[in-house]
Residue frames as qw, qx, qy, qz and C-alpha x, y, z in Angstrom:
[[0.370, -0.633, 0.551, 0.399, -22.23, -5.49, 67.46],
 [0.618, 0.565, -0.385, -0.388, -21.04, -6.16, 63.92],
 [0.980, -0.044, 0.184, 0.060, -20.14, -9.69, 62.91],
 [0.567, -0.440, 0.451, 0.530, -16.63, -10.60, 61.85],
 [0.475, 0.343, 0.610, 0.533, -17.76, -10.26, 58.24],
 [0.079, 0.912, 0.358, 0.187, -19.18, -6.78, 58.68],
 [0.465, 0.105, -0.129, 0.870, -17.30, -3.52, 58.76],
 [0.141, -0.835, -0.452, 0.281, -18.38, -0.46, 60.74],
 [0.421, 0.267, 0.228, 0.837, -17.97, 2.78, 58.82],
 [0.042, -0.766, -0.356, 0.533, -18.62, 6.41, 59.72],
 [0.399, 0.498, 0.392, 0.663, -19.30, 8.77, 56.81],
 [0.206, -0.584, -0.277, 0.735, -18.76, 12.40, 57.76],
 [0.193, 0.432, -0.213, -0.855, -20.87, 14.57, 55.47],
 [0.462, 0.355, 0.812, 0.043, -23.75, 13.64, 53.20],
 [0.273, 0.641, -0.123, -0.706, -23.61, 16.17, 50.40],
 [0.729, 0.511, -0.235, -0.390, -23.52, 15.30, 46.71],
 [0.471, 0.447, -0.759, 0.047, -20.41, 13.09, 46.74],
 [0.252, -0.233, 0.789, -0.509, -21.15, 11.81, 50.23],
 [0.765, 0.177, 0.287, -0.549, -24.49, 10.48, 49.01],
 [0.743, 0.455, -0.451, -0.192, -22.82, 8.57, 46.18],
 [0.203, 0.383, -0.844, 0.315, -20.43, 6.97, 48.68],
 [0.479, -0.070, 0.618, -0.620, -23.29, 6.21, 51.05],
 [0.823, 0.288, -0.058, -0.486, -25.31, 4.58, 48.26],
 [0.612, 0.429, -0.665, 0.003, -22.40, 2.31, 47.39],
 [0.021, -0.288, 0.824, -0.487, -21.91, 1.33, 51.02],
 [0.615, 0.040, 0.445, -0.650, -25.59, 0.60, 51.62],
 [0.868, 0.348, -0.088, -0.343, -25.75, -1.62, 48.54],
 [0.147, 0.586, -0.796, 0.022, -22.46, -3.40, 49.19],
 [0.804, -0.047, -0.562, -0.188, -22.68, -7.23, 49.23],
 [0.474, 0.069, -0.697, 0.534, -20.75, -7.21, 52.51],
 [0.417, -0.745, -0.438, -0.282, -23.49, -5.15, 54.23],
 [0.391, 0.131, -0.451, 0.791, -21.30, -2.85, 56.34],
 [0.254, -0.767, -0.524, 0.270, -22.74, -1.04, 59.32],
 [0.326, 0.373, 0.136, 0.858, -22.81, 2.61, 58.29],
 [0.171, -0.787, -0.441, 0.396, -23.51, 5.72, 60.33],
 [0.346, 0.626, 0.206, 0.668, -23.68, 9.16, 58.77],
 [0.370, -0.520, -0.342, 0.690, -22.39, 12.03, 60.88],
 [0.181, 0.706, 0.342, 0.593, -23.92, 15.42, 60.18],
 [0.104, 0.177, -0.326, 0.923, -23.74, 18.82, 61.81],
 [0.058, 0.422, 0.759, -0.493, -26.56, 19.47, 64.31],
 [0.278, 0.548, 0.103, -0.782, -27.88, 22.30, 62.11],
 [0.075, 0.154, -0.785, -0.595, -28.02, 20.18, 58.93],
 [0.672, 0.081, -0.003, -0.736, -31.41, 19.37, 57.41],
 [0.341, -0.173, 0.924, -0.008, -30.44, 15.76, 56.60],
 [0.721, 0.441, 0.143, -0.516, -32.70, 15.54, 53.56],
 [0.256, -0.304, 0.857, 0.330, -31.49, 12.31, 51.97],
 [0.521, 0.130, -0.550, -0.640, -33.04, 10.75, 48.85],
 [0.850, -0.193, 0.090, -0.482, -35.61, 8.02, 49.52],
 [0.911, 0.184, -0.364, 0.060, -33.19, 5.23, 48.57],
 [0.428, 0.333, -0.574, 0.614, -30.84, 6.37, 51.33],
 [0.482, -0.585, 0.025, -0.652, -33.50, 6.90, 53.99],
 [0.911, -0.304, -0.279, 0.001, -32.51, 3.72, 55.82],
 [0.546, 0.370, -0.417, 0.626, -29.16, 5.20, 56.78],
 [0.549, -0.661, -0.397, 0.324, -28.49, 5.92, 60.45],
 [0.256, 0.702, -0.023, 0.664, -27.90, 9.66, 60.84],
 [0.598, -0.565, -0.374, 0.428, -26.23, 11.06, 63.95],
 [0.120, 0.916, -0.012, 0.384, -25.95, 14.83, 64.44],
 [0.754, -0.453, -0.115, 0.461, -22.70, 15.75, 66.18],
 [0.010, -0.964, 0.197, 0.177, -20.39, 18.72, 66.60],
 [0.859, 0.432, -0.157, 0.227, -17.52, 17.93, 64.23],
 [0.274, 0.668, -0.446, 0.530, -15.06, 19.76, 66.48],
 [0.649, -0.549, 0.325, -0.415, -16.04, 18.05, 69.75],
 [0.370, 0.425, -0.826, 0.027, -13.30, 15.45, 70.11],
 [0.265, -0.118, 0.829, -0.478, -14.77, 13.90, 73.26],
 [0.704, 0.297, 0.305, -0.568, -18.22, 13.43, 71.69],
 [0.668, 0.519, -0.447, -0.291, -16.73, 12.03, 68.49],
 [0.132, 0.389, -0.892, 0.187, -14.50, 9.63, 70.43],
 [0.469, 0.042, 0.714, -0.518, -17.47, 8.30, 72.38],
 [0.742, 0.437, 0.026, -0.508, -19.50, 7.91, 69.19],
 [0.515, 0.516, -0.670, -0.144, -16.71, 5.99, 67.43],
 [0.065, -0.247, 0.910, -0.326, -16.35, 3.70, 70.43],
 [0.582, 0.160, 0.535, -0.591, -20.08, 3.05, 70.85],
 [0.795, 0.488, 0.011, -0.360, -20.47, 2.08, 67.20],
 [0.775, -0.236, 0.499, 0.309, -17.14, 0.22, 67.00],
 [0.519, 0.836, -0.055, -0.169, -16.19, 2.36, 64.02],
 [0.810, -0.155, 0.356, 0.439, -13.29, 0.95, 62.00],
 [0.431, 0.262, 0.384, 0.773, -13.24, 3.36, 59.06],
 [0.049, 0.764, 0.284, -0.578, -13.87, 7.11, 59.04],
 [0.444, 0.402, 0.488, 0.635, -14.58, 8.67, 55.63],
 [0.074, -0.622, -0.207, 0.751, -14.41, 12.46, 55.57],
 [0.329, 0.525, 0.551, 0.559, -16.31, 14.34, 52.86],
 [0.158, -0.810, -0.302, 0.478, -16.25, 17.69, 54.62],
 [0.479, 0.747, 0.198, 0.416, -15.96, 20.77, 52.39],
 [0.375, 0.098, -0.212, 0.897, -13.70, 23.79, 52.82],
 [0.197, 0.738, -0.502, 0.406, -13.16, 25.79, 54.95],
 [0.789, -0.499, 0.208, -0.293, -13.49, 22.93, 57.44],
 [0.819, 0.356, -0.437, 0.108, -10.58, 20.88, 56.14],
 [0.349, 0.416, -0.638, 0.547, -8.07, 21.59, 58.89],
 [0.348, -0.329, 0.490, -0.729, -10.03, 22.24, 62.09],
 [0.863, -0.041, 0.078, -0.498, -12.69, 19.59, 61.56],
 [0.883, 0.256, -0.393, -0.004, -10.42, 16.90, 60.19],
 [0.217, 0.439, -0.692, 0.531, -7.87, 17.34, 62.97],
 [0.538, -0.236, 0.462, -0.664, -10.68, 16.83, 65.47],
 [0.927, 0.130, -0.104, -0.336, -12.00, 13.80, 63.59],
 [0.675, 0.409, -0.575, 0.218, -8.50, 12.34, 63.43],
 [0.065, -0.416, 0.663, -0.618, -7.83, 12.94, 67.14],
 [0.738, -0.115, 0.317, -0.584, -11.12, 11.24, 68.02],
 [0.900, 0.272, -0.301, -0.163, -10.41, 8.35, 65.66],
 [0.446, 0.439, -0.677, 0.386, -7.00, 7.83, 67.24],
 [0.262, -0.324, 0.603, -0.681, -8.38, 8.08, 70.78],
 [0.827, -0.054, -0.040, -0.559, -11.23, 5.66, 70.10],
 [0.373, -0.379, 0.846, -0.027, -8.96, 2.66, 69.74],
 [0.698, 0.319, 0.626, -0.138, -11.39, 1.17, 67.21],
 [0.532, 0.810, -0.038, -0.244, -10.64, 3.17, 64.05],
 [0.789, -0.146, 0.440, 0.404, -8.17, 1.38, 61.79],
 [0.436, 0.229, 0.462, 0.738, -8.33, 3.65, 58.74],
 [0.078, 0.734, 0.259, -0.623, -9.05, 7.32, 58.07],
 [0.468, 0.459, 0.515, 0.553, -10.02, 8.69, 54.65],
 [0.120, -0.491, -0.130, 0.853, -9.34, 12.44, 54.49],
 [0.458, 0.772, 0.369, -0.240, -11.35, 14.76, 52.27],
 [0.324, -0.295, 0.535, 0.722, -9.27, 14.80, 49.08],
 [0.482, 0.598, 0.634, -0.089, -11.65, 13.97, 46.19],
 [0.341, 0.915, -0.020, -0.214, -9.88, 15.85, 43.44],
 [0.595, 0.694, -0.363, 0.181, -6.42, 16.52, 42.07],
 [0.817, -0.103, -0.373, 0.427, -3.26, 15.03, 43.63],
 [0.238, -0.941, 0.036, -0.238, -2.05, 17.07, 46.59],
 [0.861, -0.359, 0.019, 0.361, 1.06, 15.25, 47.81],
 [0.614, 0.048, 0.095, 0.782, 3.99, 17.61, 48.04],
 [0.053, 0.816, 0.302, 0.489, 1.92, 20.80, 47.90],
 [0.503, -0.862, -0.036, 0.043, 2.84, 21.80, 51.45],
 [0.751, -0.312, 0.233, 0.533, 6.51, 20.91, 50.97],
 [0.476, 0.403, 0.358, 0.695, 6.62, 22.98, 47.77],
 [0.142, -0.279, -0.240, 0.919, 5.31, 25.99, 49.66],
 [0.109, -0.430, -0.608, -0.658, 2.02, 26.23, 47.79],
 [0.130, 0.171, 0.503, -0.837, -0.56, 28.49, 49.42],
 [0.521, -0.002, -0.417, -0.744, -3.80, 26.99, 48.17],
 [0.849, -0.180, 0.089, -0.488, -6.41, 24.32, 48.80],
 [0.874, 0.227, -0.425, 0.071, -4.01, 21.56, 47.81],
 [0.280, 0.420, -0.619, 0.602, -1.53, 22.57, 50.51],
 [0.536, -0.323, 0.352, -0.696, -4.32, 22.56, 53.09],
 [0.953, 0.008, -0.115, -0.279, -5.33, 19.03, 52.09],
 [0.703, 0.365, -0.524, 0.312, -1.71, 17.90, 52.12],
 [0.075, -0.479, 0.559, -0.673, -1.29, 19.30, 55.63],
 [0.807, -0.236, 0.168, -0.515, -4.18, 17.13, 56.85],
 [0.942, 0.171, -0.287, 0.035, -2.43, 14.03, 55.51],
 [0.393, 0.479, -0.554, 0.557, 0.79, 15.14, 57.21],
 [0.443, -0.437, 0.412, -0.666, -1.14, 15.44, 60.47],
 [0.955, -0.072, -0.040, -0.286, -2.48, 11.90, 60.10],
 [0.759, 0.342, -0.454, 0.318, 1.09, 10.70, 59.63],
 [0.069, 0.541, -0.507, 0.667, 2.23, 12.60, 62.72],
 [0.613, -0.310, 0.431, -0.585, -0.32, 10.87, 64.98],
 [0.019, -0.217, 0.968, 0.121, 0.30, 7.51, 63.27],
 [0.621, 0.336, 0.511, -0.491, -3.28, 7.06, 62.12],
 [0.385, 0.060, 0.780, 0.490, -3.41, 4.92, 58.95],
 [0.371, 0.619, 0.144, -0.677, -5.05, 6.71, 56.03],
 [0.517, 0.286, 0.670, 0.449, -6.03, 6.36, 52.37],
 [0.128, 0.548, -0.064, -0.824, -6.07, 9.31, 49.97],
 [0.560, 0.479, 0.663, 0.132, -8.40, 9.14, 46.97],
 [0.016, -0.452, 0.298, 0.841, -7.39, 11.18, 43.90],
 [0.518, 0.494, 0.687, -0.123, -10.24, 11.42, 41.42],
 [0.250, 0.163, 0.443, 0.845, -9.43, 14.27, 39.05],
 [0.289, -0.007, -0.029, -0.957, -12.21, 16.62, 37.98],
 [0.455, 0.324, 0.741, -0.372, -15.80, 15.62, 38.68],
 [0.254, 0.226, 0.733, 0.589, -17.24, 14.83, 35.26],
 [0.012, 0.773, 0.629, 0.079, -20.52, 16.64, 35.95],
 [0.238, -0.826, -0.115, 0.498, -18.68, 19.86, 36.85],
 [0.480, -0.062, 0.446, 0.753, -16.78, 20.29, 33.58],
 [0.163, 0.705, 0.523, 0.451, -19.67, 22.14, 31.84],
 [0.305, -0.930, -0.163, 0.124, -19.42, 24.70, 34.65],
 [0.609, -0.462, 0.252, 0.594, -15.63, 24.87, 34.36],
 [0.376, 0.074, 0.524, 0.761, -15.75, 25.77, 30.65],
 [0.179, 0.286, 0.084, -0.938, -18.80, 28.02, 30.79],
 [0.136, -0.240, -0.839, -0.469, -21.31, 25.83, 28.96],
 [0.152, -0.591, -0.734, 0.299, -23.75, 26.63, 31.76],
 [0.043, -0.575, -0.111, 0.809, -23.47, 30.33, 30.86],
 [0.406, 0.595, -0.178, -0.670, -23.67, 30.47, 27.07],
 [0.918, 0.270, 0.247, -0.154, -23.50, 26.93, 25.70],
 [0.625, 0.689, -0.339, 0.143, -19.88, 27.22, 24.53],
 [0.880, -0.287, -0.107, 0.364, -16.58, 25.73, 25.70],
 [0.064, 0.959, -0.205, 0.183, -14.30, 28.53, 26.90],
 [0.915, -0.095, -0.094, 0.379, -10.63, 27.63, 27.16],
 [0.118, -0.946, 0.299, 0.049, -7.76, 29.60, 28.68],
 [0.410, -0.477, 0.737, 0.246, -4.60, 28.30, 27.06],
 [0.243, 0.279, -0.760, -0.534, -4.30, 25.78, 24.23],
 [0.794, -0.011, 0.240, -0.558, -6.68, 23.21, 25.73],
 [0.761, 0.384, -0.505, -0.138, -4.47, 20.38, 24.50],
 [0.024, 0.413, -0.819, 0.397, -3.29, 18.98, 27.86],
 [0.604, -0.256, -0.726, -0.205, -4.88, 15.68, 28.97],
 [0.249, -0.339, 0.540, -0.729, -6.64, 15.71, 32.34],
 [0.130, -0.144, -0.974, 0.117, -8.65, 13.26, 34.44],
 [0.530, -0.199, -0.046, -0.823, -12.44, 13.21, 34.64],
 [0.187, -0.105, -0.967, 0.141, -14.36, 10.82, 36.88],
 [0.455, -0.512, -0.396, -0.612, -18.09, 10.67, 37.60],
 [0.346, -0.439, 0.516, -0.649, -19.23, 11.02, 41.19],
 [0.928, -0.073, 0.018, -0.365, -21.15, 7.77, 40.83],
 [0.840, 0.298, -0.397, 0.216, -17.93, 5.95, 39.93],
 [0.112, 0.532, -0.558, 0.627, -16.05, 7.65, 42.75],
 [0.643, -0.336, 0.342, -0.597, -18.67, 6.55, 45.25],
 [0.973, 0.082, -0.116, -0.183, -18.75, 3.03, 43.84],
 [0.645, 0.442, -0.508, 0.362, -14.97, 2.68, 43.89],
 [0.127, -0.496, 0.551, -0.659, -14.68, 3.95, 47.47],
 [0.803, -0.211, 0.222, -0.512, -17.47, 1.66, 48.63],
 [0.936, 0.222, -0.271, -0.038, -15.89, -1.31, 46.87],
 [0.551, 0.427, -0.562, 0.445, -12.32, -1.03, 48.11],
 [0.193, -0.441, 0.525, -0.702, -13.26, -0.09, 51.67],
 [0.811, -0.156, 0.287, -0.485, -15.51, -3.13, 52.04],
 [0.957, 0.251, -0.131, -0.056, -13.57, -5.72, 50.03],
 [0.561, 0.496, -0.500, 0.434, -9.92, -5.12, 50.96],
 [0.678, -0.443, -0.441, 0.386, -8.41, -5.87, 54.35],
 [0.127, -0.987, -0.055, -0.085, -7.97, -2.66, 56.33],
 [0.571, -0.643, 0.386, 0.334, -4.35, -3.66, 56.87],
 [0.788, 0.430, 0.321, 0.302, -3.78, -4.10, 53.13],
 [0.422, -0.344, 0.202, 0.814, -0.78, -2.17, 51.72],
 [0.161, 0.435, 0.574, 0.675, -3.15, -1.07, 48.96],
 [0.270, -0.836, -0.401, -0.261, -5.01, 0.96, 51.59],
 [0.607, -0.682, -0.153, 0.378, -2.65, 1.77, 54.45],
 [0.241, -0.719, 0.190, 0.624, -1.01, 5.16, 53.93],
 [0.467, 0.180, 0.676, 0.541, -1.73, 4.79, 50.22],
 [0.270, 0.487, -0.059, -0.828, -2.80, 7.18, 47.48],
 [0.511, 0.330, 0.784, 0.124, -5.36, 5.65, 45.13],
 [0.104, 0.429, -0.292, -0.848, -5.33, 7.37, 41.75],
 [0.503, 0.416, 0.757, -0.017, -8.46, 6.61, 39.74],
 [0.091, 0.341, -0.356, -0.865, -9.57, 7.82, 36.33],
 [0.623, 0.455, 0.553, -0.316, -12.89, 7.54, 34.56],
 [0.663, 0.653, 0.265, 0.251, -11.71, 9.15, 31.33],
 [0.460, -0.474, 0.186, 0.727, -8.71, 11.08, 30.05],
 [0.426, 0.752, 0.422, 0.273, -9.32, 13.99, 27.68],
 [0.274, -0.012, -0.004, 0.962, -8.13, 17.43, 26.65],
 [0.235, 0.519, 0.389, -0.724, -10.57, 20.35, 26.84],
 [0.349, 0.390, -0.444, -0.727, -10.67, 20.49, 23.04],
 [0.229, -0.034, -0.954, -0.192, -11.53, 16.79, 22.87],
 [0.081, 0.399, 0.750, -0.522, -14.23, 17.41, 25.46],
 [0.312, 0.475, 0.004, -0.823, -15.71, 20.15, 23.26],
 [0.336, 0.208, -0.743, -0.540, -15.84, 17.75, 20.31],
 [0.129, -0.182, -0.969, 0.110, -17.58, 15.05, 22.34],
 [0.103, 0.553, 0.619, -0.548, -20.27, 17.39, 23.68],
 [0.334, 0.527, 0.563, 0.541, -20.50, 19.07, 20.26],
 [0.138, -0.926, -0.243, 0.254, -20.04, 22.63, 21.51],
 [0.495, 0.765, -0.079, 0.404, -18.08, 25.47, 19.87],
 [0.701, -0.302, -0.214, 0.610, -14.74, 26.50, 21.38],
 [0.049, 0.966, 0.021, 0.254, -13.94, 30.03, 22.50],
 [0.698, 0.078, -0.315, 0.638, -10.31, 30.86, 23.28],
 [0.327, -0.929, -0.157, -0.074, -9.99, 33.15, 26.29],
 [0.428, 0.622, -0.382, 0.533, -6.83, 35.21, 26.78],
 [0.564, -0.180, -0.621, 0.514, -5.04, 34.98, 30.13],
 [0.072, -0.057, -0.284, 0.954, -5.96, 38.56, 30.96],
 [0.490, -0.205, -0.327, -0.782, -9.63, 37.96, 30.18],
 [0.468, -0.147, 0.669, -0.559, -12.28, 36.43, 32.43],
 [0.086, -0.146, -0.958, -0.230, -13.97, 33.11, 31.87],
 [0.440, -0.395, -0.319, -0.741, -17.78, 33.37, 31.75],
 [0.163, -0.103, -0.836, 0.513, -19.36, 33.10, 35.18],
 [0.299, -0.665, -0.597, -0.335, -22.75, 33.44, 36.80],
 [0.477, -0.866, -0.133, 0.065, -21.35, 35.02, 39.98],
 [0.183, 0.880, -0.385, 0.209, -18.28, 37.15, 40.63],
 [0.611, -0.573, 0.528, -0.139, -17.06, 34.66, 43.22],
 [0.940, 0.160, 0.295, 0.060, -16.48, 32.03, 40.54],
 [0.471, 0.853, -0.225, 0.002, -13.96, 34.00, 38.49],
 [0.084, -0.730, 0.671, -0.101, -10.76, 33.33, 40.37],
 [0.683, -0.184, 0.691, -0.151, -11.60, 29.69, 41.09],
 [0.827, 0.508, 0.228, -0.076, -12.46, 28.88, 37.47],
 [0.389, 0.837, -0.380, 0.063, -9.26, 30.49, 36.25],
 [0.358, -0.586, 0.710, -0.157, -7.26, 28.62, 38.89],
 [0.795, 0.041, 0.594, -0.115, -8.74, 25.25, 37.87],
 [0.747, 0.663, 0.042, -0.014, -8.25, 25.86, 34.16],
 [0.127, 0.820, -0.551, 0.091, -4.62, 26.72, 34.88],
 [0.592, -0.344, 0.717, -0.131, -4.31, 23.40, 36.69],
 [0.844, 0.379, 0.372, -0.068, -5.67, 21.64, 33.62],
 [0.523, 0.832, -0.183, 0.022, -3.42, 23.52, 31.19],
 [0.047, -0.756, 0.638, -0.142, -0.29, 22.80, 33.26],
 [0.607, 0.166, -0.775, -0.054, -1.01, 19.06, 33.53],
 [0.060, -0.219, 0.738, -0.636, -1.77, 19.13, 37.24],
 [0.692, 0.004, 0.184, -0.699, -5.38, 17.98, 36.74],
 [0.742, 0.179, -0.628, -0.151, -4.22, 14.47, 35.87],
 [0.810, -0.542, 0.123, -0.188, -4.36, 11.94, 38.72],
 [0.912, 0.098, -0.076, 0.390, -0.91, 10.89, 37.59],
 [0.215, 0.826, -0.176, 0.490, 0.62, 14.28, 38.45],
 [0.718, -0.330, -0.354, 0.501, 3.37, 14.57, 41.05],
 [0.062, -0.982, -0.084, -0.156, 3.43, 18.00, 42.68],
 [0.639, -0.636, 0.249, 0.354, 6.90, 17.33, 44.14],
 [0.551, -0.117, 0.533, 0.632, 8.62, 16.76, 40.80],
 [0.355, 0.621, 0.024, -0.698, 6.07, 18.78, 38.80],
 [0.237, 0.295, -0.786, -0.489, 5.86, 15.92, 36.33],
 [0.864, -0.010, -0.122, -0.488, 3.43, 13.21, 35.29],
 [0.449, -0.367, 0.811, -0.076, 4.22, 9.84, 36.87],
 [0.389, 0.237, -0.737, -0.499, 4.27, 7.31, 34.06],
 [0.463, -0.170, -0.852, -0.176, 1.27, 4.99, 34.34],
 [0.058, -0.113, -0.687, 0.716, -0.01, 6.53, 37.58],
 [0.455, 0.081, 0.004, -0.887, -3.25, 8.09, 36.27],
 [0.839, 0.022, -0.191, -0.509, -5.96, 5.49, 36.80],
 [0.328, 0.369, -0.856, 0.151, -3.50, 3.02, 38.33],
 [0.282, -0.050, 0.778, -0.559, -5.96, 2.13, 41.11],
 [0.679, 0.152, -0.190, -0.693, -8.77, 1.31, 38.66],
 [0.525, 0.184, -0.826, -0.094, -7.60, -2.32, 38.69],
 [0.071, -0.047, 0.811, -0.579, -8.83, -2.66, 42.27],
 [0.603, 0.311, 0.367, -0.637, -12.42, -2.56, 40.92],
 [0.175, -0.159, 0.876, 0.420, -12.05, -5.49, 38.57],
 [0.159, 0.415, 0.863, 0.241, -14.64, -5.77, 35.81],
 [0.088, 0.746, 0.399, -0.525, -16.12, -2.31, 36.35],
 [0.414, 0.516, 0.423, 0.619, -16.96, -0.25, 33.27],
 [0.231, -0.429, -0.232, 0.842, -16.14, 3.38, 34.03],
 [0.309, 0.835, 0.430, -0.151, -18.47, 6.13, 32.88],
 [0.440, 0.065, 0.292, 0.847, -17.40, 8.48, 30.11],
 [0.136, 0.283, 0.046, -0.948, -18.60, 11.91, 29.01],
 [0.348, -0.029, -0.652, -0.673, -20.78, 10.28, 26.36],
 [0.538, -0.355, -0.741, -0.188, -22.69, 8.09, 28.79],
 [0.230, -0.159, -0.590, 0.757, -22.63, 10.29, 31.89]]
């Protein structure tokens, strides 16, 4: 059983971002008890520095099995890093099990990107609305939650602008709208820090949206920093891709950037930037130096 100073945390998913969160938890000064839940068919090939983690294969949709697992390990926090298309089905099951366990005090849904609040209410039919619906479900069953808004993953921007294809920065639109970039390492570190240092009943966590920001840039400023030429792409033209499946998604994300929605300060309800909101949660990790494009 954990001591009064230890926290028991279940991390659901151990992909790229999940591993950064896991690393932060395993190296936390508070030494939380961490279990990693994976699908039975997963290979579970973790890097050597994470090999000490306890891995438990489980059916993510089996509420009874999940409830028993949460109870047996006295889980207090569930962190979901599940990818689409599992957002709704899997996270509803995880939430139901967390509620039924009687031990879980806080649920972290799989957000990890642009702000989604209000997407469902506004009638959006996209990934943001799906994520927003999960949060609405958590509210409906009265399970406390924390949403983490991170902006674009810093390491993915070269893909977004086509540097990976031809070494140039391709921009649809003017490319003069500021957006949020945060490294996955900083995301993992921030999550690990606040979930092990703040009280789980803290108003900074309970039913809160934490808006972090590693750096704020425009796409044209990004091109200058990485010293790559800019190519302007018309709205009726395609951004450079390696596979056909990337076309629509890249265009969608660049439109989010151009319209201002890729800032963690964006409010989808009012369709405006909330003054001072982008990076407003950074203060919870006092003294941390956030990575930038130059040192990432």
